[in-house]
VEXGU-811830 format. One record per residue (C-alpha): residue number from 1; residue in one letter; x, y, z. Coordinates in pm, 1 decimal. Each point is the difference from the previous one (the first is absolute). Layout:
i|aa|east|north|up
NUM|A|X|Y|Z
...
// end
This chain:
i|aa|east|north|up
1|M|41.3|1201.6|4297.5
2|A|-171.9|-99.6|-322.1
3|G|114.3|-87.7|-350.1
4|H|-49.7|232.6|-292.5
5|T|101.8|-45.2|-363.3
6|D|-64.0|189.0|-292.1
7|N|113.4|-88.7|-357.8
8|Q|-101.5|110.9|-364.2
9|I|76.5|-77.4|-347.2
10|R|-81.0|147.8|-330.9
11|I|-197.5|-221.8|-248.0
12|E|24.9|120.5|-374.5
13|A|-377.6|-118.2|-41.5
14|P|-350.7|161.1|-1.3
15|F|-178.8|23.9|341.4
16|Q|-291.0|-238.2|-82.4
17|L|232.1|-290.8|-114.0
18|V|226.6|48.7|300.2
19|W|-309.5|20.6|237.8
20|D|-180.4|-309.7|-164.2
21|I|321.9|-229.5|8.1
22|T|104.6|79.3|346.7
23|N|-363.8|-36.5|162.7
24|D|-38.4|-338.9|-191.9
25|V|69.1|-181.2|349.4
26|P|-75.8|-357.2|-133.1
27|N|279.7|30.1|-238.5
28|W|267.9|157.8|230.8
29|P|201.9|-319.8|-17.6
30|D|70.7|72.1|-374.6
31|L|64.1|379.1|97.0
32|F|226.2|-57.3|292.4
33|T|259.5|-226.0|34.4
34|E|-18.9|-78.1|385.8
35|Y|-340.4|-115.0|-10.0
36|A|-86.5|-363.9|-89.5
37|A|-387.4|15.9|45.6
38|T|-294.1|220.5|64.9
39|E|-337.3|-109.4|99.9
40|V|-308.2|221.9|31.2
41|V|-183.6|-49.7|318.2
42|S|-283.8|264.0|-97.5
43|E|-85.9|289.3|-206.9
44|D|-229.4|302.6|102.1
45|G|-2.7|303.6|-253.4
46|D|341.0|123.5|-3.2
47|T|122.1|-191.6|314.8
48|I|169.4|-331.1|-54.5
49|T|127.7|-235.9|262.4
50|F|257.9|-241.4|-98.5
51|R|259.2|-245.0|136.2
52|L|370.4|57.8|-144.2
53|T|245.7|-299.7|0.7
54|M|351.6|60.9|-45.6
55|Y|270.4|-243.1|-118.0
56|P|193.9|-158.5|262.6
57|D|301.8|196.9|136.1
58|D|353.9|-75.6|42.1
59|N|-101.7|-204.6|306.9
60|G|-275.1|-164.0|-185.7
61|V|-268.9|148.1|186.7
62|T|-310.4|121.0|-188.1
63|W|-187.2|308.2|103.5
64|S|-368.0|56.8|-61.4
65|W|-239.4|240.7|127.9
66|V|-334.5|140.5|-60.6
67|S|-47.0|391.5|-98.2
68|E|-261.7|212.1|-98.2
69|R|49.3|273.7|-276.2
70|T|-244.5|293.3|-119.6
71|R|35.6|188.6|-323.2
72|Y|-98.1|380.2|6.0
73|Y|11.4|52.7|-384.2
74|D|-78.1|363.8|21.6
75|E|273.7|59.7|237.7
76|K|239.3|-222.6|-201.4
77|R|98.4|-200.8|321.6
78|T|-50.4|-309.9|180.3
79|H|0.9|-78.9|358.5
80|S|97.0|-364.9|108.2
81|H|45.6|-145.7|379.1
82|R|72.8|-349.9|105.8
83|I|-267.5|-190.1|193.6
84|E|203.0|-270.5|82.5
85|T|291.2|201.5|146.3
86|G|247.1|-264.5|75.0
87|P|308.8|128.4|149.5
88|F|-138.4|372.1|-25.7
89|E|-199.0|185.5|246.0
90|Y|-135.8|159.4|-315.9
91|M|88.5|52.0|-357.6
92|N|-162.0|267.1|-225.6
93|L|100.6|78.1|-361.6
94|D|-116.3|281.4|-217.0
95|W|64.4|25.2|-365.4
96|Y|-23.5|348.8|-185.5
97|Y|-6.1|22.5|-373.3
98|E|107.0|351.8|-135.0
99|E|-40.8|60.7|-366.7
100|V|279.8|176.4|-146.2
101|E|114.4|93.9|-365.1
102|G|41.7|-340.9|-188.3
103|G|-82.6|-223.2|287.4
104|V|-66.9|-62.0|378.2
105|I|183.5|38.5|316.5
106|L|-105.0|-292.2|228.1
107|R|82.1|47.3|388.6
108|W|-28.7|-261.7|267.8
109|V|-35.1|137.2|336.8
110|Q|20.0|-274.8|299.1
111|D|-57.9|75.0|378.2
112|F|40.8|-309.8|251.7
113|H|104.4|-94.4|326.1
114|M|171.0|-344.3|74.7
115|K|-118.4|-209.3|303.8
116|D|222.0|-35.0|309.6
117|T|18.7|-383.7|-89.5
118|A|102.5|51.2|-367.5
119|P|335.3|-118.7|-86.6
120|V|101.0|346.3|-178.4
121|D|-91.6|350.9|123.8
122|D|-124.8|314.4|-167.7
123|E|346.4|131.7|-144.1
124|W|77.4|-348.6|-151.2
125|M|-338.5|-34.6|-161.8
126|V|50.1|360.8|-138.0
127|N|344.6|-99.3|-161.7
128|N|-148.4|-310.9|-139.4
129|I|-335.3|165.7|-155.2
130|N|200.4|287.7|-145.5
131|T|234.6|-254.1|-175.1
132|N|-265.3|-244.6|-126.5
133|S|-216.5|300.3|-97.3
134|K|243.6|140.8|-239.5
135|V|39.5|-349.3|-157.6
136|Q|-377.4|-61.2|-39.4
137|M|-58.6|330.4|-128.9
138|R|250.0|-36.6|-276.3
139|V|-142.3|-323.5|-100.1
140|I|-343.7|164.0|-6.1
141|K|117.5|269.8|-205.3
142|D|166.6|-212.7|-258.5
143|K|-298.5|-216.4|-55.8
144|I|-240.5|272.9|-26.4
145|E|209.0|203.4|-240.1
146|K|65.5|-313.3|-198.3
147|I|-390.3|-71.6|-41.9
148|H|-34.4|376.5|-84.2
149|H|251.6|17.9|-282.3
150|S|-148.1|-321.1|-130.0
151|K|-343.2|144.1|-4.6
152|R|115.9|321.6|-144.5
153|A|209.3|-173.5|-274.5
154|S|-311.8|-195.2|-82.6
155|D|-238.2|307.8|-17.0
156|D|275.7|181.2|-228.6
157|K|52.2|-286.6|-251.5
158|V|-137.1|193.7|-271.4
159|V|289.1|267.9|48.9
160|A|259.7|-259.3|99.0
161|I|-14.5|-182.5|-338.7
162|H|107.5|340.6|-169.3
163|Q|286.9|63.7|217.2
164|C|200.1|-317.1|4.0
165|P|390.8|26.2|-96.2
166|Q|136.8|-165.9|-308.3
167|D|267.5|-276.2|75.5
168|H|271.8|-81.9|-265.0
169|R|214.1|-204.9|257.6
170|R|-82.4|-322.6|-188.4
171|G|-15.6|146.8|-329.9
172|G|-302.9|132.6|-210.6
173|T|-238.0|230.5|197.5
174|I|-204.1|-154.0|268.8
175|Q|-273.0|165.2|220.6
176|T|-172.9|-180.2|264.3
177|L|-309.6|175.8|41.6
178|L|-245.3|-175.1|253.5
179|S|207.4|-148.0|290.2
180|P|-5.7|-14.6|377.0
181|R|193.4|332.2|12.5
182|T|-224.9|173.6|-234.2
183|V|-345.6|-129.0|64.1
184|A|43.2|-227.6|285.6
185|S|-70.1|-309.3|-201.6
186|T|18.9|-341.8|189.7
187|S|3.5|-252.2|-269.2
188|G|245.5|111.3|-244.6
189|F|115.6|279.7|-225.8
190|M|-0.1|126.3|-368.1
191|G|149.4|233.2|-245.5
192|G|100.7|74.5|-347.8
193|A|350.9|-84.6|-178.1
194|T|108.6|199.0|-325.6
195|L|281.3|-156.4|-182.5
196|A|148.4|195.0|-320.7
197|P|142.9|-195.1|-286.0
198|G|296.5|-215.9|126.8
199|E|-91.8|77.3|366.5
200|A|-41.3|-299.5|253.0
201|I|-111.1|-45.0|374.2
202|A|302.9|-223.6|164.6
203|E|-69.1|-365.6|81.9
204|H|-135.1|-34.4|356.5
205|Y|-258.2|-233.7|163.6
206|H|-268.6|69.7|297.5
207|P|20.9|-254.1|286.1
208|Y|-357.7|49.9|103.5
209|S|-179.6|150.5|-268.5
210|E|-150.7|-79.7|-351.1
211|E|32.1|241.9|-272.0
212|F|-271.6|80.3|-239.8
213|V|143.5|193.9|-307.9
214|F|-246.9|156.8|-251.9
215|C|152.3|165.9|-319.3
216|I|-195.7|281.8|-96.8
217|R|231.2|163.8|-270.2
218|G|267.9|-155.0|-228.3
219|T|140.8|-360.8|18.3
220|L|160.3|-106.7|333.9
221|E|209.9|-293.7|19.7
222|V|31.9|-185.2|344.2
223|D|270.0|-228.1|91.3
224|V|-127.7|-265.2|268.6
225|D|290.3|-196.2|106.2
226|D|143.9|-137.2|-335.6
227|K|-327.5|58.2|-185.4
228|V|-69.9|291.6|-227.0
229|V|-368.6|112.9|-9.9
230|E|-121.5|267.5|-259.9
231|L|-268.7|231.1|146.0
232|P|-170.0|243.2|-291.6
233|A|-220.8|266.0|118.3
234|G|-331.2|-158.6|146.7
235|S|146.3|-303.3|137.0
236|A|116.5|-77.2|352.1
237|I|225.6|-263.7|184.2
238|L|13.9|-122.6|360.8
239|V|338.5|-54.5|133.5
240|P|2.8|-233.3|317.3
241|K|158.0|108.6|305.3
242|E|382.7|-104.2|26.8
243|K|15.6|-11.3|-391.2
244|R|279.7|217.5|-144.5
245|H|-117.6|220.5|-270.7
246|R|112.5|294.7|-202.6
247|L|-213.2|258.9|-212.2
248|R|167.5|86.5|-346.6
249|N|-120.3|242.1|-294.8
250|V|183.6|-127.2|-275.8
251|G|-225.2|159.6|-242.0
252|G|-28.6|344.2|-173.5
253|D|-255.4|151.9|195.3
254|E|-49.2|97.3|385.0
255|V|-131.2|-240.6|234.3
256|F|-271.0|75.9|247.6
257|A|-90.0|-295.7|251.1
258|V|-210.8|18.8|327.1
259|F|127.2|-264.8|272.8
260|H|-164.6|-92.3|312.7
261|L|172.8|-203.6|292.7
262|G|-178.3|-204.7|290.4
263|P|-10.1|-92.9|276.4
264|L|235.7|229.8|167.3
265|A|321.3|-109.7|141.8
266|P|36.9|27.6|371.7
267|R|235.3|299.0|-31.8
268|P|55.0|212.2|-321.7
269|E|371.4|-79.3|-8.2
270|L|-87.4|-368.1|-22.4
271|G|-213.8|21.9|-293.9
272|H|237.6|48.0|-303.4
273|V|327.3|-208.5|-53.4
274|D|221.7|150.6|-288.8
275|T|184.8|-288.1|-174.8
276|E|175.9|266.2|-259.7
277|T|106.5|354.4|-22.2
278|R|-212.4|262.2|-222.3
279|E|356.9|20.3|-203.1
280|E|7.1|-391.0|-74.1
281|A|-389.9|8.5|-94.6
282|A|55.4|275.9|-261.9
283|A|320.6|-168.9|-137.2
284|F|-203.8|-330.0|-6.1
285|A|-306.3|191.5|-198.4
286|A|243.8|158.1|-238.8
287|E|160.2|-320.1|-89.8
288|I|-334.4|-137.5|-96.5
289|L|-93.9|291.6|-215.2
290|A|331.9|22.0|-154.3
291|A|-29.4|-365.6|-109.1
292|R|-335.4|44.3|-127.9
293|E|83.7|289.1|-204.4
294|K|290.9|-168.6|-142.6
295|K|-228.0|-295.0|-82.9
296|A|-257.2|215.1|-153.2
297|A|278.4|188.0|-214.8
// end
């Protein structure tokens, strides 16, 4: 009897990207979750000989072996076998890449036989490989698709900046144009804010980011903690991180301003903390406007 497994997964990414990433053996520890280290022993054309070292198992044992892998690009497949077989009489592994609409089906076929002295038999190893292959294939799929989507968003950034939805949740009209979601930015995000007379963007603060605000049209008033800063067209302000601030338009003309925040928070939901509601901000701005109109009269 011999062991045989056959597992596959669909990856929503171009063939070349899938091929390049999955055949980058030196960086397999970044692709797989089970490998602690890869050491290249030698390379000869499309054939690479390398040592793989796994993380310690539940018993504290660290497994390591040398394999040889050959790439057959024109055939869209690879063939590997263990040189240091360990508990196996032999271990062969073939990877197949089938291009389909919108992606690639990656298939792993393994044929092996355990030594009589091995602590487990072929049946046990078949079950183990099938279970582990599904886990690792899912990890690889997620990582490659994330890279693909980030690259595609970056390539499409000119289109993306025209397709961002308007956000009215905090008052005014906010459009976040360039961001990790739209263009795969890694250092910050930028957008525009429009405030009609009497509108305000509710008070909030950013635990991780500084905010740069440039007023392009109209006159904006910015409350930073308890300080009021007037920001006429052509001027800008830096709001330090963790500083409460509110943007108000208490003039007679529409205000348009550009904002940029950086660096990014560890997760999007951690980047913005509201300290009042949109309705409270609007009421505050209306109160100021009414007081000024009364004083002018």
